[in-house]
N, C-alpha and C positions, 0 to 999 in steps of 0.2 A: 689151712694151718694144721693139717693132720697127715702130712705126707709120710712121716715115719712114726705115726702114733703107735705106742705100745712096744716099740723096738728099744733095744739097748745098744749103745755104741761105745766102743773103746777107742780112745784117742791118745796118742803119744805126742809129746811136745805141746801140751795144752795150756801152758802158763800164759802165753801171749801170742800175738801175731796170728798166723794162719790157724794154729791149733785152737786158740781161743775163739776166733771167728767161727770155726767149724763147730765147736761145742755149742756156742750160742745159737747158731742157725739150726742145728739138729734139735736142740731143746725147744726152740720156737715152734718146730713142726711135730713135737710130741715125744721125742726120744728121751730116755733116761741115759745117764752117762757114767762111764768109768774113765777117769782122767789121770794122766801122769805126766810128769816132767822131771828132769834131773835137777832143775833149779840151782845149778852151779855150773862152773866152767868144765866142759867135757874135754876140751883141747884148746890150743892157742888160737884165738880169733882176734880180729880188730874191732869187735863189738862186744858189749857187755852181755853176760849170761843172764838168763831169766832167774827170777828169785822166788822163794817160797811165798812171799807176799803177792806176787803176780799170779801164782797158781791159786792162791786163796781168793783172789779177786775173780778169777774165772769161775771158780766154784760158786761164789756168791751171785754172779750174774745168771748162772744156770738155775740156782735155787730160787732166785727172784722170779723166774718164769714158771715156777711151780713144779719143776722136774727134780727127780732124785739123782744124787751124785755119790759115787764112791771114788775116792781119790787117794793118791799116795805119791811120794817122791821116789822115783826109780830111774835107773840108768838102763837104756835099751841094750847096753852091752851085758847086762846082768839078767840072764834068762830066769834064774830062780826068783828074782824080785818081780819080774813081769808075771810069771806063773802064779805067784802068791796074790798079786793084785787082781788078776783075772778070777782066781778062785773066790776071793772075797767079794768081788763085784757080782759074779753070777749067783753066789749064795744070797746076797742081799737084794739083788734086783731081779733074779729069777731066770735070766736068759742072756744070750749074747747074739746079736744079729749083724752088727756092723763093726768093722775094724778100720780105723784110719791110721795108717803107719806114717805119721807126719814128722816125727822128730828127726832133726838133722842139723848139721853144721856146715859152714863154708869157710875156707881160707884160701890163700892164693900162693902161687910160686911156680917157677919152671921146674920140671920134674927132676932135672939133674942138680938143682940147687936146693931142693927141699930136703929136710932130714927124713931118714927112714921112718922115724916116729910119726912125723906129720902125715906121711902116706898111710901108715898103718892105722892111725886114729881115724882117718877119713873112711877107710874101708870098714873098720870095726863099727863105727857109729852109723854111717849112711847106708851100708849094705847089710852087714851082719845084724845090725839093729833092726832092720826090716824083717829078716829071717826070724830073729828072736821074738819079735812082736807077733808074727803069724804063728810061730811054733807054740807060743804061750796061749794064743786065743783060739785057734782053729779046732783043737780037740773038743772044746766046750760047744762050739757051733755044730760040729758033726754029731755029738752026743744028743743035742737038743732036737735035731731033725727038722729044724725050721728053715733050712737054707740060709742065705745071707749074702752080704756084700763086703768085699775087702777092697780098700782103696789105698794104694801106696803112692806117696808123693815122690815123684822123680823130679824132672827138671827139663828145660830145653836142652841142658847138657846131657840128658839121657837119650836124646835123639840126634843132636849134632854136637860134636865135641868142641869145647871152648879152650882157647889158649890161656895159659896161666892157671889152668884148672884140670890138669891131667888126672889127678887123684879123684877129684869131684866127678869128672866126666866118667871115669872108670866105674866109680861106685854107682852113679845114677844109671849108666847103661846096664850095670849088673842087676839093679832093681827091676829093670824091664825084663831081662831074661828070666829072672826068678819068678816074676809075676806071671809071665806067659806059661811057664811050666806049672805053676800053682793053679792057674785057671783050668788047665786040662785035668790035673789031678783032683781038683775039688768039684768039677762039673757033676759027677755022679751024686753029689750031696746037695746040688742046687745052690752052691756057694760060688758067686761070681768074683773075679779078681781083675781089677783094672788099675792102670797107672795114670796119674795126671802130671802135666808138664808145664808148670808155671815159668814165667820169665821174671823180670824184676817185680817184686812185690814190696809195698811200702811197710816194711818191718825192719827191725834192727839188723836182721840177717840179710834181708833182701836188697837193701840199698847198698851202693858201692862205697865202702869205707876207705880209709887211708891206704890199706895194703893193696886193694884193687886199683885205686887211683894211681898208685906208684907203678904198678905193673904196666898200665896203659900209657903212662908218661914215659917210661923207660923204653917201651916197645910199641910205638904208635901204629905199626902195621897190624897189631892184634885187633885194633878197633874195627877192621873190616869184617870181623866175625860177629859183631855185636849189634847188627841192625835189626829193625823190626818194621813190619808193613804199616801198622797203625801208629801214627806219630802222636796221637792224643787219645787217651792219656799216656804219659810216659811210663808210669808204674800202674800195676794192678793194685787194688785195695785187697786186704785179707778177705773181705766179704765176697769179692769176685770169686776167689778160690773156694770159699765155703759154699757158694751157690752150686758149683759143679759137684762138690762132695755130696751135697744134699740130693742132687739128681741121681748120682750113682748109688747112694744109700737107699733110695726109694724104689718102689716097684715100677716107676716110670722107665727105669733102665733095665728091666728084667731080661731083655734079650742081648745085653751087652756084656761080654766078658773077653778077657785076653786083649783088651784094647789099650791103646796109648792115646790119651786125649789131651792135645795141646790147649793151654789157656794162656797164650803167649804173645798176643798182639801181632801174630804172624811171624815171629822171630825164627821159627824153624823153616820158613820158606825163603829166607834170604841169607 
């Protein structure tokens, strides 16, 4: 129960789903947390946005485990807001060791039919948001001189592109390229950078909503790209993703950097 004892982790998109599971799992193993979420709609989606009440519930779950929490509502597109939250978190908690760039959105559409704004929002949130998260956090990690671990949430769509998701695939592939470069640049500071690649996860964002269902109804050939090797379970639970994040945050993964770790039921293999 002490795999990240004494460490401090910064998690974006922490109000619910994977971000909440990651916060709770790291807290169970001894970490204090800096948590943020937008808690509002970032762009058009077919699922409801997280709420301030959900972020407060995540905070309460962490505090119930006896861990300290600094939290705030922030948009990953707002670098100034992220920098201020990290500054406050490091001031109160004393250090920063782990970054989990988890915040993201998903929506659907064929590229020539989606609005330019839908494309831009996806890139701004799912790719530039990861840059902003690391840009806000890494200077404090370097200054502390303790090394650390950065984990960026990509997707199966960051390894194999998916139909109806050209914008999402582009952003998630971009996260991989960015993380690989960051791993090389941060190696002299003993800061590791890796990407994780979930498939369907049982969260409001991860399950296929009406927009996705319509895409595959209208274009049944697209289904050929959506297979997985393990038929059971159909979906990952958020805790499955959190367990991988814990491994990468801990010293158990001290020789792993610049890697892309699928947690995908074998979906990248078919």
